[in-house]
MARZAKOL-500796 format. One record per residue (C-alpha): residue in one letter; x negated, y negated, z. Coordinates in steps of 0.25 Angstrom, whole numbers, plus 5000, padded with zeros to 4 digits. Each point is the difference from the previous one (the first is absolute). Example, Ala and Ser with C-alpha at 12.3 -4.5 7.8 and 13.67 -1.06 7.14 Angstrom:
<nodes>
a495150185031
s499449864998
</nodes>
This chain:
<nodes>
q485145145213
g498949894999
q499749915011
l499249875002
v499649945014
e499449865001
s499149955011
g499149895004
g501049885000
n499849905011
l500049855004
v498749944995
q499549855000
p499849934987
g498750034993
g500050145007
s500050144994
l500850135001
r499950134994
l501350074996
s500150154998
c501150094994
a499950155002
g500750094990
s500650145002
g500950104993
f499649964986
t498750014991
f499449875004
s498950004990
r501050004988
y500749885005
v499749854997
m500049935013
m500549855003
w500249915011
y501249905000
r500449905011
q501349935003
a500149875008
p501249965007
g501049944990
k499250044988
e500050114990
r499050125001
e498849974992
l498850094995
v498749975007
a499050104994
g500050134993
i498950114997
s500050114990
t499950155004
a498550015000
g499849865006
l499349954987
s501049894997
t500649905009
n500949884998
y500449885010
a501049895001
d499449874997
s500349955014
v499150115006
k498850014990
g498749995006
r500650025014
f500650145000
t499450134996
i500850134997
s499350135001
r500450155002
d499450135005
n500750114993
a499350105009
k500749945012
t501249974992
t500049855005
v500049874993
y499449875006
l500249854999
q498949925006
m500549865002
n499049885002
s500249855002
l501450025004
k501049894999
p501349975006
e500750024987
d499550155000
t501050025012
a500950114995
i500350155002
y499150084991
y500450134993
c499350104993
n500650074988
a499650134992
v500450014986
r499950114989
g501050004989
a501450015006
s499450045014
n500049885009
y499750005016
w500049885009
g499549985014
q500749945012
g499249875000
t499049945009
q500149855006
v498949904997
t500149875007
v499049894997
s500149895011
s499249925009
</nodes>
């Protein structure tokens, strides 16, 4: 059974940076499209960024374009989210998601809080 484990969440001041990691196991990581979602209190979960299987194609929510970068290392079965110029509205639980056809895995989430 596949598993995803996120890490790297923390409390950071506005304008700061964080790098989230998501390690996959129990499935063929390189064959899965990887995505980062986030869910703020009282709001629906939203897609933040996605990356293709080989890492050649990425996409971002308008709210994070130019500030966040998604990347992956298939040899390490890990996907990353580099977050720069963080804003209070980026505060949320961040989840990674692996998708291949009908196969779908979610991590448990990592908390990111942006506050002074």
